[in-house]
C-alpha positions as CSV (number, residue, x, y, z in Angstrom):
1,X,-10.5,7.2,3.5
2,X,-12.8,4.4,2.6
3,X,-10.1,1.9,3.1
4,X,-9.8,3.1,6.8
5,X,-13.3,3.5,7.9
6,X,-15.6,0.5,9.2
7,X,-18.7,-0.9,7.5
8,X,-20.9,0.9,10.0
9,X,-19.3,4.2,9.1
10,X,-20.4,6.1,6.0
11,X,-18.3,8.5,3.9
12,X,-20.0,11.5,2.2
13,X,-18.3,14.0,-0.1
14,X,-19.6,17.5,0.9
15,X,-17.8,19.6,-1.7
16,X,-14.5,19.4,-3.6
17,X,-12.1,18.2,-1.1
18,X,-14.4,18.0,2.0
19,X,-15.7,14.8,3.3
20,X,-17.9,13.7,6.2
21,X,-17.9,10.4,8.1
22,X,-21.0,9.5,9.7
23,X,-20.5,7.0,12.5
24,X,-23.7,5.1,13.1
25,X,-22.2,3.3,16.1
26,X,-21.7,6.4,18.1
27,X,-18.2,5.8,19.3
28,X,-16.2,8.1,21.6
29,X,-14.5,11.4,20.8
30,X,-11.2,9.7,21.5
31,X,-12.1,7.1,18.8
32,X,-12.8,9.9,16.3
33,X,-9.3,11.4,17.1
34,X,-7.7,8.0,16.5
35,X,-9.5,7.6,13.2
36,X,-8.4,11.0,12.1
37,X,-4.7,10.1,12.8
38,X,-5.2,6.8,10.9
39,X,-6.6,8.6,7.8
40,X,-3.7,11.2,8.1
41,X,-1.2,8.4,8.3
42,X,-2.8,6.4,5.3
43,X,-2.7,9.7,3.2
44,X,0.9,10.2,4.1
45,X,1.9,6.8,3.1
46,X,0.0,7.0,-0.2
47,X,1.7,10.3,-1.2
48,X,5.1,9.0,-0.2
49,X,4.7,5.8,-2.0
50,X,3.7,7.5,-5.3
51,X,6.6,10.0,-4.9
52,X,4.3,13.0,-5.1
53,X,5.9,16.3,-4.5
54,X,2.9,18.1,-3.2
55,X,1.9,20.2,-0.2
56,X,-1.4,19.3,1.4
57,X,-3.2,19.7,4.7
58,X,-5.7,17.6,6.6
59,X,-8.2,18.9,9.1
60,X,-11.0,17.4,11.0
61,X,-13.9,18.6,13.1
62,X,-15.9,16.3,15.4
63,X,-19.7,16.6,16.2
64,X,-21.3,14.5,19.0
65,X,-24.9,14.1,17.7
66,X,-26.0,12.7,21.2
67,X,-25.2,16.2,22.6
68,X,-27.3,18.0,19.9
69,X,-31.0,18.8,20.2
70,X,-31.4,20.2,16.7
71,X,-30.3,17.4,14.4
72,X,-31.7,18.9,11.1
73,X,-29.6,18.8,8.0
74,X,-29.0,22.6,8.0
75,X,-28.0,22.7,11.7
76,X,-25.6,19.7,11.2
77,X,-24.0,21.4,8.1
78,X,-23.6,24.7,10.0
79,X,-22.0,23.0,13.0
80,X,-19.8,20.8,10.9
81,X,-18.5,23.8,8.9
82,X,-17.8,25.5,12.3
83,X,-16.0,22.6,13.7
84,X,-13.8,22.2,10.6
85,X,-13.0,26.0,10.5
86,X,-12.1,25.9,14.3
87,X,-9.5,23.0,13.5
88,X,-8.1,24.8,10.5
89,X,-7.4,27.7,12.7
90,X,-5.1,25.7,15.0
91,X,-1.5,26.2,14.7
92,X,0.4,23.8,12.2
93,X,1.2,20.6,13.8
94,X,-1.3,21.0,16.6
95,X,-2.9,17.6,17.1
96,X,-6.0,18.9,18.7
97,X,-9.2,18.1,16.8
98,X,-12.2,20.2,17.6
């Protein structure tokens, strides 16, 4: 993931296999979707190049901080968990990102 993000973006590990990217330049929702697809593609290439025989999934949720009044840590974590859970509930192969 770090190889894909830009210098103005920060990667945080939340728990186990959950990560958060904080984009300090406030790009568009469309940009966030493109970044997600680039991360997925990079992960796919890594797994294939190492001949791993594993099953894995990637999911993403997007929060627009400019739209949020309460930007407290607890609210951001609650909303990010909700966004991720919504994405994980979409049918397999669905490219929609919440």
